[in-house]
N, C-alpha and C positions, 0 to 999 in steps of 0.2 A: 472646145472651150479656149484653147490657146489662140485661136484665130479671131476671137471676139475683140471688138475695138476697145481700146483703153483710154481714148481721148474723147472728151465731150466738145463738139464744135462750139466755137465762140458764140455764134448767134443763138445757140440753144441754152447756154449757161453764161450770160454776161457777168463779169465781176461786180459784186455789190459792196465791196469795201469792208472796213472793220466792224461797222455796226452789225452787218449780217454775220460776219465771222464770229464775233463775240457772243451774239445771241445763240448761234448754233453750238459753239463750244460750251457755253454754260448749260444748255439743255442736255448735251451729251454727258457732261460732267455730273450734273445733278442726278440724271436718270441712271447713269452707270453706277454711281455710288449707292443709290437706293437698291437697284437690282442685285448688286453684289451682297448687300447686307441681308436681303430677304432670302438669298440662296436659290432663287428661281433660275431655271435654265432658260435664259433669254439671250438671243443674239441682238446686240445693239450696235449700230454703226451710222456712218454719215458720208454723204456725197460719194457713194460707191456705185459703180455701174450695175444696174438691175436689168436682168434679161428674162422676160416672159416669152414663151413660144409665140412666134408670129408677131411680136410687138417691137417697136423701136426701143432702143435702150433709153433708160432715164436714170437720174441720180437724185433721189430725195435728200433734203438737208439732214433729216434724222429719220431712221426707220428701226423697227424692231420686229423680230420673229420669235414667237413663242416655241418652247420645247426644241430649240436649236442649239447645238454646241457652240459656245462662245469663243471658238478659236479664230485666229486672224485669217482673213480672206482678202483676195484681190477684187473679187466681184461676187455678186449673188446671181447664180444661174438657177432658175426655178426647176428646170428639168433635172439638173444634177443634184440639187438639194432636196427635191421631192416636196417642196412646199413654197408658197408665196409669202409676201409680207403680211403682217397682222396690224401694224401701226405705222403711220407716216406723219411726220410733222414738217411743214414747210415754213420757212421764215421769209417774209416779204419785206424788203427795204426799198428796192428800186425795180424798175422794169415794168412788165405787163402784169398787172394784178389779175386780169381776166384769166391768165394762164393758170394761176393758183385757184381762183374761185369759180372758174367755169370748166376749163379744159381738164384740169386734174380731178375735179369733182366727178366728171363723167368717166374719165379713164380709170381712176382708182376704184370706183364702184364696179365698173365692168371687170376689172382684174380680181375682184373679190377681196380687196384689202379692207379688213374689218373696220378700222377707224382711221380718219384723216382729219388733221387739225392744221389750221393756218394761223400763224402769228403775224398779223399785219402790223409791223412795228411803226410804219409811217403814220398810220391812223390810230395806233394803240387799240387794236381790236383782236379778238380771237374768234375764229370760225371753226365749228366742229361738226363732223359728219360721221354717221355710223350705219353699217349694214345690219339687217336682222341676222341673228346667228346662223340661220339655215343657208344664207347666201354668202357666207364668208369662206375664204380659203381657196376657192377655185374660180377661174375666170368664166365669164358668161355674159351674153347680151341681155338687155332688158333690166338690168339691176340699177337701182337708184338709191342714193344715200338718203337717210333721214337726217335732217338738220337738227343738231343738238341745241337745246334751249338751256342757257345757264341757270343755275340755282344758287341764289345768294352770291352772284358774281363768280361762280365756278362752273367750268365745263368738265364733266366727269368722263374719264377714260376707263371703261370696264375691262379693256384689254390689259392695261398695265396696273390697274387698281389704284390710280391716283386721280387728282383733280388738277386742272390747269386754271390759272387765274392771272390777273395783272396786278403788279405792285410797283407803283412809281414808274409806270411806263415800261416795266420789264416783265417778261414771261416768268412765272414761278410755278412750281409743281408742289402740290399740297397732299399730305397724308394726314387725315384727321384735321387737327388744328395747327399742325406744324408744317412749315415750309421745308422742302428738301434743300439742303445747303449746297453751295458750290464749294469746291476745294479751297478757294481763296477765303471764303467766309469761315470755313472750318479752321484754316490756319490763323485767321485773325482772332477767332474765338479762343482757340487754344493759346495763342500768344497773349491774349488778354488774361486768360486764366493763369498762365505762367507769370505774367507781370503781377497779378494779384497775389499769387503764392509768394513770389520774391518780395513783394512789398510787405506781406504779412510776416515773412521770415525776417526782413530787415527791422520791422516794427518789434517783433519778438526779441531779436538780438539787442535792439536798443533798450527794450524793457528789461531784459536780463542784465545788460550793462548797468542800467540805472539802479536795478535792485541790488546788484553786486556793490555798486558804489555806496548805496544807502546802507547795506550791511556793513561795509567797511567803516562808514561814519558811525553807525551804532556801536560797532565793536570798539572803535576808538573812544567813543563817549563812555562806554562801559569801563574800559581800561582807565580812563581819566577819573571816572567816579571811584573806581576801586583804589587808585592811588590816593585820591583825596581822602577816602575813608581810612586808609592805612595811615596817612599822615595825621589825620585827626585822632586816630586811636593812639598813635605814637605820642602825639602832643598830650593827650589825656594821661597816658602812662607817665610821661615826664612830669606833668603837673602833680600827679599823685605821689610820685617819688619825692618831689620837692616839698610837697606838703607834709609827707611823713617825716622827711629829714628835719623840716622846721619844727614839727611837733616834738620830735625826739630831742632836738636841741633845747626847746622850751622846757620839756620835762626834765632834762638834765640840769638846766639852770635852776629850776624850781627846787629840785632835790638838793643842789649845792647850797642854795639859800637856806633851806630848811635845816641842813646839817650845820651850818655856821651859827644859826640861832641857838 
């Protein structure tokens, strides 16, 4: 295994630029997050040297192996691992499309790879292929893929339990009615939720401040009304005393007049 080649010759894997890289990274990201949440034991990787007995090495853009320990590897050697690939996804942006749609279709079927999908980003298309269950897992001649027919714009992967579809020119993976999110989308969504929470908190703080100010205004108005009532009461008491004093003086004068008569 140590003597196996680690480099892919330039002519076999020409660089395809950022469009290819981003599509591949998004696929790995979304599938990886999904598989981790389901708890399934699936090894998922990308652009790794794959070695089948008696076959030239190849490096799929994305591949998965069921019931395989998901620890880091430098290569996938079928003889050492005891099993071959179950799922392969190739992203085509530039180069020879026939390699993906003809050569790989024949080769991957012969190797017993259960499902094979091609995302043709240039023409915004998905191509899907599947082997009957009895022909999966081991290499053999005479095997031919069944071409998958999309249902409602989706290509179903029975290996991973997801659907593949196109959305605004991008490859998306679906589970039920929901699309598998990329980490960037999760971050944006959580950031939006955080902004909403912070905005709600700020709104609640403003509302509390306004309520506190209103309470202070009401308290001040009550105090003012209380002072006004006390002043009015005091004025009435003063008026009553003055009236009583006046009445007493009148009574005294009347008594004095009556006495003098």
